[in-house]
Phi, psi and omega in degrees: 000318182294321178296324178297318177299317182297317179297322177298321180294320180300325179290335183265023183306136173229190185279166179232177180211164179175276191247262182275116178300133180304327182287356186238020186244017174284162178298327179297313179299316184289322180290323179274351179056046181229132177229086181225070184292157178286148172274132185297339182294327180224357176079001181263151177305127177063016182065032186298323181296335179261007178074022181275329181181187180207154177278119186222161176293145178277130177260115182264146176287139175252019179296141181296151181255165175288174186273002189296329180243099190272027182238163175218134175076026181242350186230134182297341185273350178298140179047048183307138358255032194296338177296323183262318185219143171238005173223126177221175177288126172254111188274150182258157173055231183264012180274154184204164176120164183294339174236017181062029182269356181245176176259152172300156178302131179096356179239157186210172175098166184298330179248012176058040182253351184266126175276147176209155180228113177264157185238123173276133187241157174300133183299332179281352175267355178285143173290166179302314177298323179293319179293317179295325178295319178299315179296323178294323178297319178299315180295319178300315180298326181287338185256356187251119178289135178293131177268345183260331190231152176227170178243146175284141178251006176209164178284169180298324177293318178294336174276010181055051178058034174099349183286338179233084183301141177229097182221159183218150174292159178201151178282165188298315181297312183291337174303317181283332172297315180296319178303316181292326175295311188295323183289338185244004181293160176291155175282130179268115187261002180100152185065238175245014185273140176222166174230117186274334185278063177208133179197122185271003181222359183223163171062030182191176188305328184286356183308310184284312176300321182297312181290333174297313177296317179306312181293319179297318179293318179298315179300317182296320180290326176293320176301320183285317185288334180261341186078007180269095185294339186258010181294137171224153178286127174286161179243157175249113177278099186267007179300130175066012179291139178261349177204176178278090186282355172263359181273063175230161180293338177291332182244259191259006174111127176273176178283150176291134183296333182260337181222102185295348179276350181248172180267153179303140177301338180278354182281149173305327194255006183293334182266358181294141173255138181266164177227165171060040182250351186260070189294318181296325178294316178298317183295317183293329179263359181054046181235169176262157170300131183259006176081008180280150181299142183230018178119178184283164176290134178250142177195130178217070190299134176092343179261054184249186178283100184283346175288331178273320181228088185296329185201170174284157184297148180258170175299323179295323177299315181296315181295320178295319178298316181295338182284345179291129187268340181268127176291315182220159182203164172054234183284351178060034175229203185284359176259006183290136177259147177058027177261123177301315181301311183294326179288314178295324178295329173114013179264353178231153181293131178292340181276330183241337185079005181270132179297139182216104184292345182271353184235149173236115184235183176044236182305313182298328183300321180294321179294316179295317183301323183291338167053058181184219181303323183289347181274355179255116190309305187294334183256358192298329183290352174299326181278121182297344174299334178309316183294314181294321180295311183288334174297321179287322175301317178297326179293327176290319174303318180295320177301317181296318179299320182286328182285318187258344177044060183286149170286161179302329182295346177293328177286130188301130179277330187211165173070012172279162176305157186309131179089356188248359175295160185304317185266004178288140175282140184282127176283139354247046189278136167225117012295171187270140176223143177264155177304315183295340180296340185244017174265049182222168181297145178299332180297327177287346178255005172092018178211161179215176177244138186301319184285340174280330173295319180297329183274359178051064186293347183264013179294160182300324182298316179291328182297319184266000185301315182296324179292322177296321179296318179295319179298322181295327181288333181250012184300317182297322178295316179299318180296317179296319179296321180296319180294318178296318179299318180296319180295317179296319179298317179296319180297315180294319179299318179296320180295315179299317181297318180297315181296321179296318179296321180295322181293320180296323181294329184285335183268145172297151186302322183284343181262358179290129181293146175286330178235153177294147176290161187302318182296319179295323180297315180297321180298316182293319179297316179302315179296325179294320178296319177299000000 
């Protein structure tokens, strides 16, 4: 039955999206640094004739960066996407896409005027047909070559500054695997030199907004390739889990009976080939991952380094993490203390908020626990559990946003590691998106989580919770200020009373006014206000 569903899906193939638009990778496009493809609806660049957008110069942020990457002009991802393009489609209103042919997240319809809210659900709440459909969609994405996007197989320098394009086809699922590899790869400095302390999607403020966009784009492409407008990524709620309860053949694949590092032959994913896993090889040859198959998916959950990750995160860990009021702090990297982002990412203890290089908790704990392909940052998106895991991480981010209701200014404007400032464009997405664009509620982006709907997060109690927490932290100061104010008021009142008595004594009885003069009245009122 499932194969029949899959064949039907293959017949309904549509276009996909992701990194470099196929329409923008000719030597002419690269030499002119322009990516403004025509919209099929009217044939004009960016749909300009229909008022959807226009081809415009890219405005880059000049906010200062942190000290983590001490080089300039050595990596194609710097000041994204200016190495490749300095003119792209700037879409108007609710339109979006590399040619303004799509709607912004949360909008629908031919003119992108209809609002909609989709709900991501717990994978264990899906019916059997719904779960099987999700697995079929994953398989379809793995088998369908993207018609809209390609991946570069060489750096801009290796392409001789665009005169010799080097790009390759890739399937829809692996397109997003490649994106996750490219955003987190080491910087190639030439010869055999590399720089590891660079990552445009991890270990800094952009971690949560970047992965939020990643999931939305992936979700959007599945909706398009299947024609299922209501598709959403399910999440895996791993709080208090004692084992990998989705690691069964019914869901994401059990262990192989003869080799625990591989998946069961009965699993959907046992025949999958992974890409972008040979990092040392790429670094030594100063090359990029070319998207070619590199072997089967590996996973051996629970047989990991337990000294680093003793257990999976608990409900108490999540709640403690959510209580942190600062989104980012200090150096804004993996050594940041009391940072909600750094704690949720897993570089700081959820119980104390203090960074601890010897431990991997929260988000990181799940990657370590899987003990395989998912434990390698650049290759981790090969494992489809990656999607379910990050959907739940995103839901925790959403809880924090609803609880603390931060202003956009809370997200760092400057001095974050390269690529992570508020106005920085997210690598390697085209069309362009800024980090700050996704520091907003998921409802404003057109989706919600089923368990957050059940908890009624918009109730008055939740609305004022953050304000009550702030008041509790300054209560002692407020009480002390009130006591000092009361003492000063009593002192001033006593002084005024004394002066009035002295004045009355100085005047003859028949000359004492029945009412205070106007000037004295104003003086007394001013002192009372003080």
